[in-house]
C-alpha positions in Angstrom: 199.0 139.0 301.8 201.4 141.7 300.3 199.1 142.1 297.2 196.4 142.7 299.5 198.1 145.6 301.3 199.1 146.9 297.9 195.7 146.9 296.7 194.1 148.4 300.0 196.8 151.3 299.7 196.0 151.9 296.2 192.4 152.2 296.6 192.4 154.1 300.1 194.0 157.3 298.9 193.0 160.9 299.3 191.1 161.1 295.9 189.1 158.1 296.7 188.3 159.5 300.2 187.1 162.9 298.9 185.0 161.4 296.3 183.4 159.3 298.8 182.7 162.3 301.0 181.4 164.6 298.2 179.6 161.4 296.9 177.8 161.0 299.9 176.8 164.8 300.2 175.8 164.6 296.3 173.6 161.3 297.0 172.2 163.1 299.9 171.2 166.1 297.7 169.7 163.4 295.3 167.7 161.5 297.6 166.4 164.2 299.7 165.1 166.3 296.7 163.7 163.3 295.2 161.9 162.2 298.4 160.7 165.4 299.2 159.3 166.3 295.7 157.6 162.6 295.8 156.3 162.7 299.4 155.4 166.3 300.1 154.8 167.8 296.8 153.3 164.5 295.2 155.1 164.6 292.1 155.3 161.2 290.3 158.4 159.1 291.8 160.0 158.9 288.1 159.8 162.9 287.6 160.9 163.5 291.1 164.1 161.2 290.6 164.9 163.0 287.4 164.9 166.3 289.1 166.9 165.1 292.0 169.5 163.4 289.8 169.9 166.8 287.9 170.2 169.1 291.1 172.6 166.2 292.4 174.8 166.4 289.0 175.1 170.2 289.2 176.6 169.7 292.9 178.8 167.0 292.0 180.4 168.9 289.0 181.6 172.0 291.0 182.7 169.6 293.9 184.6 167.2 292.1 186.1 169.6 290.0 187.7 171.7 292.7 188.2 169.4 295.6 188.5 165.7 294.4 190.0 165.9 291.2 191.6 169.0 291.3 190.9 170.1 287.6 193.6 171.5 285.6 191.2 173.1 283.1 192.1 176.7 283.1 190.8 178.4 279.9 187.1 178.9 279.2 187.2 176.4 276.3 188.8 173.7 278.4 186.1 174.5 281.4 183.6 173.8 278.8 184.9 170.6 277.3 185.6 169.3 280.7 181.9 170.2 281.7 180.7 168.6 278.8 182.3 165.5 279.4 181.2 165.4 282.8 177.7 165.7 281.6 177.9 163.2 279.0 179.1 160.6 281.9 176.3 161.8 283.9 173.5 161.7 281.3 174.8 158.0 280.8 174.4 157.0 284.5 171.2 159.1 284.7 169.7 157.0 282.2 170.9 153.9 284.2 169.4 155.6 287.5 166.1 156.3 285.9 165.6 152.9 284.3 166.9 151.2 287.4 164.3 153.3 289.7 161.6 152.5 287.2 162.5 148.8 287.1 162.7 148.5 291.1 159.9 150.7 291.7 157.1 149.8 289.2 158.1 146.4 287.9 159.1 144.5 290.9 157.5 146.5 293.6 155.6 144.0 295.1 158.8 142.7 296.5 158.5 145.2 299.4 155.1 144.6 300.3 155.7 145.1 304.1 156.7 148.8 303.3 154.7 151.9 302.3 155.3 153.3 298.9 157.3 156.0 299.9 159.6 153.6 301.9 159.8 151.2 299.2 160.8 154.0 296.9 163.3 155.3 299.2 165.0 151.8 299.4 164.9 151.6 295.5 166.3 155.0 295.0 169.3 154.3 297.7 170.1 150.6 296.1 170.5 152.1 292.4 172.3 155.3 293.8 175.1 153.2 295.1 175.7 151.5 291.7 175.5 155.1 290.1 178.2 156.3 292.6 180.7 153.7 291.6 180.4 154.2 287.8 180.6 157.8 288.4 183.9 157.8 289.9 185.4 155.9 287.0 183.6 158.1 284.4 184.9 161.3 286.2 188.6 160.0 286.8 189.3 158.4 283.6 187.1 160.7 281.1 185.9 163.9 282.4 188.6 165.0 284.4 191.6 163.1 283.0 194.8 164.5 283.3 196.9 165.1 280.2 199.9 163.4 280.8 
């Protein structure tokens, strides 16, 4: 029981809470832009998803840098290195998201036979996004915004 309390205290900290809040906002940027592009602009789902991901990555960088991980990069060079690391990490998870949406949307789409194409797409997008959020936290914390100690 004591180990569980210790684990909960370690996981439930200000950084994780802030990441969750801004992660939800980042996810909303991603999903809303992707869905609007597909449903109202009639852009193909994989392209709409990619545009949504790019917009959310830029939103996430600025919010995570300032309010979640409290970046210590001060020089222009350090900021560009940090941004490069962040983009590398997000490029990795973007590939995971693109492939995941493709697999769920195009390969096993028939699983959602009771839903419209747009609703099935939205469900798939949300499922993959949850996985990506978790991966992005660890990449940001231990790679992009890693504190030099």
